[in-house]
C-alpha positions in Angstrom: 9.4 2.0 161.1 10.8 4.3 163.9 8.0 2.8 166.0 9.3 -0.7 165.4 12.9 0.3 166.3 11.6 2.0 169.5 9.9 -1.5 170.4 13.2 -3.2 170.0 15.1 -0.7 172.0 12.4 -1.0 174.8 12.7 -4.8 174.9 16.5 -4.8 174.8 16.7 -2.2 177.7 14.2 -4.3 179.8 16.8 -7.0 179.6 14.3 -9.4 177.9 16.3 -10.1 174.0 13.6 -10.7 172.8 10.5 -10.5 175.8 11.7 -13.0 178.8 11.8 -12.0 182.6 15.3 -11.9 184.2 15.6 -14.1 187.3 17.6 -12.4 190.0 19.3 -14.8 192.2 20.3 -14.4 195.9 24.0 -13.8 196.5 26.2 -15.5 199.2 29.4 -14.6 200.7 28.6 -11.4 202.6 31.6 -10.0 204.4 30.9 -8.9 207.8 33.1 -6.2 209.6 32.6 -5.2 213.2 32.6 -1.4 213.7 34.1 0.0 216.8 31.3 0.4 219.4 28.7 -1.3 217.3 26.8 -4.2 218.9 25.9 -5.8 215.5 28.2 -6.5 212.6 28.1 -4.2 209.7 27.5 -5.6 206.2 30.1 -4.8 203.6 28.7 -5.4 200.0 30.4 -7.8 197.7 31.7 -6.8 194.2 28.9 -8.7 192.7 26.3 -6.7 194.9 27.9 -3.4 194.1 27.7 -4.1 190.3 24.1 -5.1 190.6 23.4 -1.7 192.5 25.2 0.1 189.6 23.2 -1.8 186.8 19.8 -1.6 188.6 17.0 -1.8 185.9 19.3 -3.2 183.3 18.9 -6.4 185.1 15.2 -6.3 184.7 12.3 -5.0 186.7 11.7 -1.5 185.1 10.2 -0.6 181.8 12.3 2.5 181.6 16.1 2.5 182.2 17.9 5.6 182.9 21.3 6.2 181.4 24.1 5.0 183.6 27.0 7.3 183.9 30.2 6.2 182.3 32.3 6.5 185.5 29.8 4.0 187.2 30.1 1.6 184.4 33.9 1.8 184.4 33.7 1.2 188.3 31.7 -1.9 187.6 34.0 -3.3 184.9 37.0 -2.6 187.6 35.0 -4.6 190.3 34.1 -7.5 187.9 37.7 -7.9 186.6 38.8 -8.1 190.1 36.1 -10.6 191.0 37.2 -12.7 188.0 40.7 -12.7 189.0 39.7 -13.8 192.4 37.2 -16.3 191.2 37.9 -17.3 187.7 35.1 -19.8 187.5 32.4 -17.3 188.5 29.7 -17.5 185.7 27.8 -14.8 187.5 30.8 -12.4 187.1 31.3 -12.9 183.4 27.4 -12.7 183.0 27.4 -9.3 184.8 30.3 -8.0 182.9 28.5 -8.9 179.7 25.4 -6.7 181.0 27.9 -3.9 181.7 29.8 -3.8 178.5 26.5 -4.1 176.5 25.0 -1.2 178.4 28.3 0.8 177.9 28.2 0.0 174.1 24.4 0.9 173.8 25.0 4.3 175.5 27.9 5.2 172.8 26.7 7.5 170.3 28.6 6.2 167.0 27.7 9.3 165.1 28.8 12.0 167.5 31.3 10.5 170.0 34.8 10.7 168.5 35.6 7.1 167.4 32.3 6.1 168.6 31.7 3.4 166.0 35.0 1.6 166.7 34.4 2.0 170.5 30.9 0.6 170.2 32.2 -2.5 168.2 35.0 -3.1 170.6 32.7 -3.1 173.6 30.1 -5.4 171.9 33.0 -7.8 171.0 34.2 -7.8 174.6 30.6 -8.4 175.8 30.3 -11.4 173.5 33.6 -12.8 174.8 32.3 -12.5 178.5 29.0 -14.2 177.8 31.0 -17.1 176.0 32.9 -17.6 179.2 29.7 -17.3 181.3 28.1 -20.0 179.1 31.0 -22.2 179.2 30.9 -22.1 183.0 27.1 -22.6 183.5 25.3 -23.4 180.2 22.1 -24.2 182.4 21.6 -20.5 183.7 18.6 -19.4 181.8 19.7 -15.8 181.6 23.2 -16.7 180.3 21.6 -19.1 177.9 19.3 -16.4 176.4 22.1 -13.9 175.8 24.4 -16.5 174.6 22.1 -17.8 171.9 20.9 -14.4 170.9 24.2 -12.5 170.7 26.7 -15.2 169.8 25.1 -17.9 167.8 24.5 -17.5 164.1 21.0 -16.7 163.5 20.0 -20.1 161.9 21.4 -21.8 165.0 19.9 -19.5 167.4 16.4 -20.2 166.1 17.2 -24.0 166.1 18.1 -23.7 169.9 15.0 -21.6 170.7 12.8 -24.1 169.0 14.3 -26.9 171.0 13.7 -25.1 174.2 10.1 -24.4 173.1 9.8 -28.1 172.7 11.0 -28.6 176.1 8.9 -26.0 177.6 5.8 -25.7 175.5 3.9 -23.4 177.8 6.7 -20.9 178.5 5.2 -17.7 177.0 8.5 -15.8 177.0 10.0 -18.4 174.6 7.0 -18.0 172.2 7.3 -14.3 172.4 11.0 -14.5 171.5 10.5 -16.8 168.6 7.5 -15.0 167.3 9.1 -11.5 167.5 12.4 -12.9 165.7 10.3 -14.3 162.9 7.7 -11.7 162.4 10.1 -8.6 162.7 12.5 -10.0 160.0 9.5 -11.0 157.9 11.2 -14.5 157.4 8.2 -16.6 158.3 5.3 -14.4 159.1 2.9 -17.4 159.3 4.9 -19.0 162.1 5.6 -15.8 163.7 2.0 -14.8 164.2 1.3 -18.4 165.5 4.1 -18.1 168.1 2.8 -14.8 169.3 -0.7 -15.9 169.6 0.7 -18.6 171.8 2.5 -16.1 173.7 -0.9 -14.6 174.7 -2.4 -18.0 175.2 0.1 -19.0 177.9 0.7 -15.5 179.3 1.2 -15.9 183.1 0.7 -12.7 185.1 2.7 -14.2 188.0 5.7 -14.3 185.7 5.3 -11.3 183.6 4.2 -7.7 184.7 1.0 -6.7 182.9 2.4 -3.3 182.0 5.2 -5.1 180.0 2.6 -7.6 178.5 0.5 -4.8 177.3 3.3 -2.9 175.8 4.6 -6.1 174.1 1.2 -6.9 172.7 0.8 -3.4 171.5 4.1 -3.6 169.7 3.6 -7.1 168.1 0.0 -6.1 166.9 1.5 -3.1 165.1 4.2 -5.2 163.4 1.5 -7.6 162.3 -0.4 -4.7 160.8 2.7 -3.5 159.0 3.3 -7.0 157.3 -0.4 -7.0 155.9 -1.8 -9.2 158.7 -4.6 -6.8 160.1 -7.0 -9.6 160.7 -4.5 -11.6 162.8 -3.6 -8.3 164.7 -7.2 -7.7 165.6 -7.6 -11.4 166.7 -4.4 -11.2 168.6 -5.5 -7.9 170.4 -9.0 -9.3 171.3 -7.4 -12.3 172.8 -4.8 -10.1 174.7 -7.8 -8.0 176.0 -9.1 -11.1 177.8 -5.8 -11.3 179.8 -5.6 -7.8 180.9 -7.2 -6.8 184.2 -6.0 -3.4 184.7 -8.6 -0.7 183.7 -6.2 1.6 182.2 -4.7 -1.0 179.8 -8.2 -2.4 179.1 -9.3 1.1 177.9 -6.1 1.5 175.8 -6.3 -1.9 174.2 -10.0 -1.0 173.3 -8.8 2.1 171.6 -6.3 0.3 169.5 -8.8 -2.3 168.5 -11.3 0.5 167.4 -8.6 2.0 165.2 -7.6 -1.4 163.7 -11.3 -2.3 163.1 -12.0 1.0 161.3 -8.9 0.3 158.9 -10.2 -3.2 158.4 -13.5 -1.7 157.3 -11.8 0.5 154.8 -9.7 -2.0 152.7 -8.7 0.6 150.2 -7.2 2.8 152.8 -5.3 0.1 154.2 -3.9 -1.1 151.0 -2.8 2.5 150.4 -1.1 2.5 153.7 0.7 -0.7 153.2 1.9 0.6 149.8 3.3 3.7 151.3 5.0 1.7 154.1 6.6 -0.6 151.5 7.9 2.3 149.5 9.4 3.5 152.8 11.1 0.2 153.5 12.8 0.2 150.1 14.0 3.6 150.5 15.4 2.9 153.8 17.1 -0.2 152.6 18.7 1.5 149.7 20.0 4.3 152.3 21.6 1.6 154.3 23.3 0.0 151.4 24.5 3.4 150.2 25.9 4.1 153.8 27.6 0.8 154.0 29.3 1.4 150.4 30.5 4.7 151.9 32.2 3.1 154.8 33.8 0.7 152.5 35.0 3.5 150.4 32.9 2.3 147.3 30.4 5.0 147.4 30.1 8.0 145.1 32.4 11.0 146.2 
């Protein structure tokens, strides 16, 4: 199950909730300032551009995101608050504020930082308020819409909105990926989740999604299928994905994964035993979470 959590962290850090590609818009309003003795105007970056520089990979484009120093995030928050004061109808400023606050919350260690849990909750709530404002100002912005329905709406409403968007754009692979992951990871409707993820592969467009990210997503999704007892589907899913991959390195990697899965398929008793052990772990993990919650509420055993 640690592997599953690592997949989620990787996806959340990429800046795709769930497996979409962020669209980086060009910025207007450069301020030019003539320097003494210079023949050409020097460009002074706007607040928005400075914040984008600070966030870097958080806005998408990298598979691994380095931790951002707190002082840099605090500077970004200061710049964005100044921008919002100057331009209160800037959806972009609120969107970036959400990204900064969520990044700062993610980097808090609730177990080791003094008051870490309260700080994390406060930052997450502030991030939600920022994306609400961004959505109110520009509900058509795809980046804003994705975060809004994922972080603000109740789960039932989020899935309903996502399904509506899939009906509008049935060949958008990122939407199928998001829906499939939501259903499969929670184990709510595994049949539909598997079907959505197969459509993700079917409609995969290398011009819209990096092949490295595609491979890592496929690897993670297949693993979760296997963990829910859908080994046959996982193999079919990987075989289809293999036809979409052109990089030799990832062709080799996906062949290795397929070999392992097929070996497990050929030994159903071993697979059943593995699933039984996994189910035992799930139950123990859920019980531990309940006990921790009771302790927080002051209802647990002393």
